[in-house]
Backbone as CSV, one residue per row, in Angstrom:
resi,resn,N_x,N_y,N_z,CA_x,CA_y,CA_z,C_x,C_y,C_z
1,MET,-40.305,126.202,126.385,-38.982,126.775,126.325,-38.531,127.083,124.891
2,VAL,-38.869,126.162,123.972,-38.474,126.365,122.601,-39.065,127.713,122.038
3,GLU,-40.347,127.872,122.257,-40.997,129.081,121.735,-40.400,130.380,122.359
4,GLN,-40.209,130.281,123.704,-39.664,131.455,124.413,-38.292,131.794,123.900
5,ASP,-37.393,130.822,123.801,-36.035,131.107,123.267,-36.110,131.533,121.850
6,THR,-36.967,130.990,121.042,-37.083,131.359,119.653,-37.488,132.843,119.527
7,VAL,-38.478,133.266,120.226,-38.941,134.644,120.162,-37.859,135.594,120.666
8,LYS,-37.188,135.228,121.757,-36.084,136.085,122.266,-34.967,136.231,121.223
9,LEU,-34.613,135.173,120.602,-33.530,135.208,119.606,-33.982,136.054,118.426
10,LEU,-35.205,135.854,117.968,-35.745,136.630,116.829,-35.761,138.097,117.156
11,ARG,-36.153,138.450,118.406,-36.213,139.845,118.790,-34.822,140.461,118.775
12,GLU,-33.831,139.758,119.201,-32.431,140.301,119.215,-31.939,140.456,117.799
13,CYS,-32.287,139.521,116.921,-31.928,139.683,115.481,-32.595,140.893,114.911
14,ASP,-33.871,141.078,115.264,-34.614,142.267,114.759,-33.944,143.582,115.195
15,ALA,-33.657,143.648,116.448,-32.990,144.881,116.985,-31.612,145.073,116.309
16,GLY,-30.910,143.950,116.117,-29.610,144.080,115.462,-29.669,144.560,114.032
17,ILE,-30.602,144.056,113.301,-30.835,144.450,111.909,-31.179,145.945,111.813
18,LYS,-32.099,146.348,112.682,-32.522,147.743,112.672,-31.333,148.670,113.018
19,MET,-30.496,148.279,113.973,-29.346,149.067,114.327,-28.331,149.111,113.150
20,GLY,-28.119,147.934,112.506,-27.205,147.882,111.387,-27.635,148.740,110.222
21,VAL,-28.931,148.689,109.862,-29.421,149.430,108.748,-29.307,150.910,109.055
22,SER,-29.585,151.305,110.284,-29.490,152.698,110.687,-28.041,153.184,110.531
23,ALA,-27.121,152.381,110.950,-25.687,152.727,110.823,-25.259,152.857,109.373
24,LEU,-25.742,151.921,108.533,-25.405,151.984,107.137,-25.977,153.225,106.476
25,ASP,-27.217,153.594,106.855,-27.782,154.808,106.311,-27.029,156.077,106.727
26,GLU,-26.543,156.053,107.972,-25.810,157.257,108.465,-24.480,157.491,107.713
27,VAL,-23.837,156.434,107.307,-22.506,156.630,106.688,-22.564,156.699,105.155
28,MET,-23.638,156.247,104.602,-23.731,156.153,103.099,-23.318,157.443,102.393
29,GLU,-23.862,158.570,102.861,-23.628,159.845,102.194,-22.157,160.273,102.254
30,TYR,-21.394,159.716,103.230,-19.989,160.102,103.380,-19.061,159.328,102.510
31,ALA,-19.510,158.176,101.973,-18.647,157.295,101.238,-18.192,157.970,99.947
32,HIS,-16.856,157.912,99.738,-16.306,158.556,98.543,-16.159,157.542,97.384
33,SER,-15.644,156.382,97.771,-15.380,155.325,96.764,-16.664,154.632,96.287
34,SER,-16.734,154.506,94.970,-17.939,153.844,94.398,-17.969,152.387,94.894
35,ASP,-16.823,151.751,95.081,-16.772,150.409,95.570,-17.378,150.356,96.996
36,MET,-16.974,151.318,97.836,-17.503,151.271,99.185,-19.011,151.544,99.184
37,ARG,-19.441,152.459,98.387,-20.937,152.752,98.297,-21.683,151.466,97.913
38,LYS,-21.090,150.709,96.969,-21.735,149.468,96.482,-21.781,148.443,97.624
39,TYR,-20.695,148.288,98.366,-20.686,147.351,99.505,-21.704,147.778,100.546
40,LEU,-21.785,149.063,100.825,-22.757,149.540,101.818,-24.213,149.313,101.332
41,GLN,-24.427,149.579,100.053,-25.778,149.387,99.494,-26.119,147.933,99.476
42,ASP,-25.199,147.113,99.045,-25.449,145.627,99.042,-25.798,145.105,100.429
43,SER,-25.039,145.637,101.419,-25.308,145.222,102.800,-26.690,145.677,103.267
44,THR,-27.031,146.903,102.876,-28.377,147.367,103.240,-29.443,146.477,102.664
45,GLU,-29.337,146.147,101.373,-30.283,145.328,100.694,-30.345,143.913,101.327
46,GLU,-29.192,143.369,101.681,-29.170,142.052,102.301,-29.821,142.094,103.677
47,ASN,-29.562,143.180,104.434,-30.259,143.312,105.724,-31.730,143.473,105.579
48,GLN,-32.207,144.197,104.573,-33.621,144.402,104.362,-34.301,143.055,103.979
49,LYS,-33.618,142.203,103.200,-34.173,140.893,102.910,-34.219,140.054,104.161
50,LEU,-33.201,140.100,104.983,-33.217,139.405,106.247,-34.341,139.851,107.123
51,GLN,-34.553,141.196,107.126,-35.631,141.800,107.938,-36.941,141.314,107.479
52,ASP,-37.154,141.215,106.147,-38.431,140.695,105.620,-38.668,139.219,106.082
53,ASP,-37.635,138.437,105.948,-37.696,137.038,106.336,-38.013,136.923,107.852
54,LEU,-37.330,137.751,108.601,-37.458,137.733,110.058,-38.894,138.142,110.499
55,GLN,-39.466,139.141,109.808,-40.791,139.603,110.102,-41.847,138.483,109.863
56,LYS,-41.622,137.661,108.838,-42.541,136.578,108.521,-42.522,135.533,109.715
57,VAL,-41.314,135.271,110.191,-41.184,134.287,111.276,-41.739,134.865,112.585
58,LEU,-41.462,136.154,112.837,-42.041,136.789,114.014,-43.562,136.802,113.957
59,ALA,-44.117,137.021,112.803,-45.581,136.979,112.629,-46.143,135.618,112.965
60,ASP,-45.435,134.557,112.632,-45.815,133.181,112.973,-45.967,133.015,114.477
61,TYR,-45.141,133.801,115.225,-45.176,133.696,116.705,-46.020,134.852,117.317
62,HIS,-46.651,135.583,116.418,-47.510,136.726,116.911,-46.716,137.718,117.719
63,ASP,-45.505,138.063,117.223,-44.636,139.017,117.940,-44.235,140.116,117.000
64,ASN,-44.058,141.303,117.523,-43.746,142.490,116.743,-42.240,142.761,116.660
65,GLY,-41.414,141.967,117.316,-39.962,142.259,117.331,-39.551,143.162,118.416
66,LYS,-38.393,143.789,118.176,-37.800,144.622,119.231,-37.057,145.777,118.552
67,GLU,-37.129,146.931,119.195,-36.354,148.085,118.782,-34.981,148.016,119.435
68,PRO,-34.000,148.564,118.776,-32.684,148.547,119.439,-32.695,149.382,120.724
69,ASN,-31.807,149.050,121.606,-31.692,149.781,122.894,-31.392,151.258,122.576
70,PRO,-32.212,152.172,123.108,-32.064,153.594,122.797,-30.682,154.157,123.183
71,ILE,-30.179,153.625,124.273,-28.842,154.150,124.736,-27.774,153.659,123.776
72,ALA,-27.817,152.426,123.392,-26.831,151.867,122.423,-26.958,152.606,121.079
73,SER,-28.198,152.844,120.635,-28.418,153.574,119.397,-27.870,155.009,119.453
74,GLY,-28.141,155.606,120.568,-27.622,157.018,120.745,-26.136,157.084,120.761
75,MET,-25.493,156.126,121.483,-24.048,156.095,121.552,-23.457,155.825,120.170
76,SER,-24.094,154.902,119.445,-23.598,154.606,118.084,-23.725,155.836,117.165
77,TRP,-24.818,156.525,117.251,-25.057,157.705,116.442,-24.021,158.756,116.746
78,LEU,-23.802,158.990,118.063,-22.810,159.991,118.551,-21.457,159.653,118.047
79,LYS,-21.007,158.420,118.257,-19.686,157.993,117.811,-19.527,158.180,116.277
80,THR,-20.521,157.734,115.572,-20.435,157.841,114.095,-20.328,159.294,113.653
81,ASN,-21.183,160.117,114.176,-21.203,161.531,113.743,-19.994,162.296,114.156
82,VAL,-19.522,162.074,115.380,-18.277,162.760,115.854,-17.095,162.351,114.979
83,LYS,-16.937,161.032,114.801,-15.799,160.604,113.982,-15.861,161.122,112.548
84,LEU,-17.037,161.108,111.992,-17.166,161.544,110.554,-16.993,163.043,110.457
85,LYS,-17.365,163.802,111.502,-17.133,165.261,111.450,-15.656,165.570,111.515
86,MET,-14.895,164.742,112.238,-13.478,164.951,112.367,-12.724,164.457,111.107
87,ASP,-13.242,163.395,110.478,-12.524,162.785,109.348,-13.572,162.038,108.484
88,GLU,-13.936,162.668,107.389,-14.990,162.101,106.504,-14.368,161.096,105.441
89,SER,-13.349,160.397,105.808,-12.720,159.524,104.873,-13.354,158.155,104.812
90,ASP,-13.109,157.407,103.715,-13.567,156.052,103.604,-12.919,155.190,104.723
91,SER,-11.736,155.524,105.084,-11.077,154.766,106.188,-11.866,154.882,107.509
92,THR,-12.369,156.117,107.766,-13.208,156.223,109.022,-14.446,155.423,108.898
93,ILE,-15.076,155.422,107.754,-16.323,154.665,107.589,-16.017,153.182,107.720
94,ALA,-14.903,152.730,107.148,-14.541,151.315,107.234,-14.309,150.913,108.660
95,GLU,-13.677,151.770,109.435,-13.435,151.550,110.863,-14.716,151.425,111.632
96,LEU,-15.636,152.376,111.390,-16.904,152.351,112.087,-17.712,151.112,111.683
97,MET,-17.760,150.774,110.412,-18.529,149.636,109.986,-17.934,148.307,110.503
98,THR,-16.600,148.214,110.544,-15.951,147.013,111.024,-16.215,146.832,112.501
99,ASP,-16.076,147.961,113.259,-16.394,147.869,114.680,-17.862,147.443,114.939
100,GLY,-18.766,148.016,114.182,-20.220,147.651,114.313,-20.439,146.204,113.974
101,CYS,-19.854,145.743,112.913,-20.016,144.339,112.484,-19.495,143.431,113.592
102,ASN,-18.347,143.747,114.128,-17.755,142.886,115.166,-18.607,142.881,116.392
103,MET,-19.167,144.021,116.746,-20.088,144.014,117.942,-21.353,143.233,117.667
104,GLY,-21.868,143.307,116.407,-23.042,142.556,116.036,-22.812,141.048,116.030
105,ILE,-21.661,140.662,115.509,-21.304,139.227,115.445,-21.169,138.691,116.918
106,LYS,-20.513,139.449,117.736,-20.307,139.058,119.148,-21.674,138.930,119.858
107,SER,-22.571,139.944,119.718,-23.834,139.898,120.362,-24.693,138.752,119.860
108,LEU,-24.753,138.619,118.545,-25.581,137.508,117.982,-25.051,136.126,118.408
109,SER,-23.784,135.979,118.464,-23.188,134.680,118.893,-23.555,134.432,120.363
110,ARG,-23.459,135.459,121.174,-23.865,135.319,122.616,-25.308,134.933,122.739
111,TYR,-26.195,135.597,121.936,-27.624,135.261,122.025,-27.923,133.826,121.514
112,MET,-27.201,133.435,120.506,-27.388,132.035,120.024,-27.027,131.048,121.120
113,ASN,-25.960,131.355,121.859,-25.568,130.492,122.944,-26.555,130.570,124.144
114,GLN,-27.105,131.745,124.316,-27.980,131.967,125.434,-29.353,131.303,125.191
115,TYR,-29.795,131.353,123.936,-31.135,130.855,123.607,-31.006,129.555,122.795
116,LYS,-30.353,128.574,123.379,-30.028,127.306,122.728,-31.285,126.527,122.289
117,ALA,-32.401,126.759,122.940,-33.603,125.984,122.688,-34.394,126.568,121.486
118,ALA,-33.913,127.686,120.932,-34.622,128.346,119.819,-34.745,127.341,118.653
119,ASP,-35.800,127.503,117.853,-35.997,126.603,116.733,-34.980,126.863,115.649
120,GLU,-34.944,125.903,114.712,-33.901,125.999,113.659,-34.090,127.159,112.689
121,ARG,-35.343,127.583,112.437,-35.567,128.735,111.560,-34.925,130.024,112.159
122,SER,-35.149,130.202,113.446,-34.548,131.419,114.044,-33.031,131.344,114.194
123,LYS,-32.547,130.149,114.433,-31.042,129.995,114.443,-30.460,130.239,113.028
124,ASP,-31.223,129.742,112.025,-30.713,129.986,110.671,-30.710,131.481,110.324
125,LEU,-31.712,132.198,110.732,-31.763,133.639,110.506,-30.569,134.318,111.229
126,ALA,-30.339,133.893,112.449,-29.209,134.497,113.201,-27.923,134.215,112.508
127,LYS,-27.734,132.974,112.019,-26.516,132.618,111.298,-26.376,133.414,109.999
128,ARG,-27.471,133.596,109.295,-27.407,134.391,108.054,-27.058,135.863,108.353
129,LEU,-27.563,136.362,109.462,-27.200,137.724,109.836,-25.732,137.847,110.210
130,ILE,-25.204,136.859,110.912,-23.762,136.807,111.260,-22.956,136.780,109.977
131,LYS,-23.366,135.968,109.026,-22.635,135.889,107.756,-22.627,137.207,107.020
132,ALA,-23.763,137.944,107.036,-23.842,139.260,106.420,-22.929,140.212,107.110
133,GLU,-22.840,140.192,108.415,-21.907,141.026,109.159,-20.492,140.714,108.816
134,GLU,-20.143,139.436,108.754,-18.799,138.979,108.406,-18.422,139.459,106.999
135,LYS,-19.364,139.348,106.094,-19.133,139.789,104.716,-18.836,141.274,104.596
136,LEU,-19.634,142.057,105.267,-19.421,143.507,105.245,-18.088,143.845,105.851
137,SER,-17.796,143.238,106.959,-16.511,143.498,107.630,-15.323,143.182,106.735
138,GLN,-15.438,142.012,106.074,-14.435,141.592,105.150,-14.251,142.641,104.026
139,ASN,-15.346,143.090,103.445,-15.332,144.041,102.369,-14.763,145.403,102.815
140,MET,-14.938,145.735,104.039,-14.403,147.052,104.529,-12.904,147.050,104.763
141,ARG,-12.303,145.914,104.920,-10.879,145.813,105.266,-9.966,146.524,104.321
142,GLN,-10.341,146.555,103.032,-9.490,147.173,102.001,-9.466,148.688,102.167
143,PHE,-10.400,149.248,102.914,-10.443,150.690,103.110,-9.870,151.149,104.384
144,LEU,-9.455,150.202,105.271,-8.871,150.602,106.548,-7.480,151.252,106.376
């Protein structure tokens, strides 16, 4: 049960990181404020480091991870692009990023509760990812 819950939690973290990095990449070119660009870039780098750490743990379990749900990815892409075409402001980016972070935090928290038997390394990675989401959300508030 421990290994099964561990792999499932790691897969969800993997999908979440991939979705988050994709969203960050989509909005980066629209950011006007140098501070916002820095926050977005810092978050991308933090997510990439988490991704590297996650891949090492997944490799220990001989698992390749998980791609984000294509429907969720498509809906996210559509929402992002429609909103940015209507209003390319930093406020719109901050709203999109804050909503995404909140959804990520909610999902990861649910998965941590669902996969209680996961090992401590995977729980630690999930907690680090939640902290990264909270940090970006906090940084975006000044632009709302």
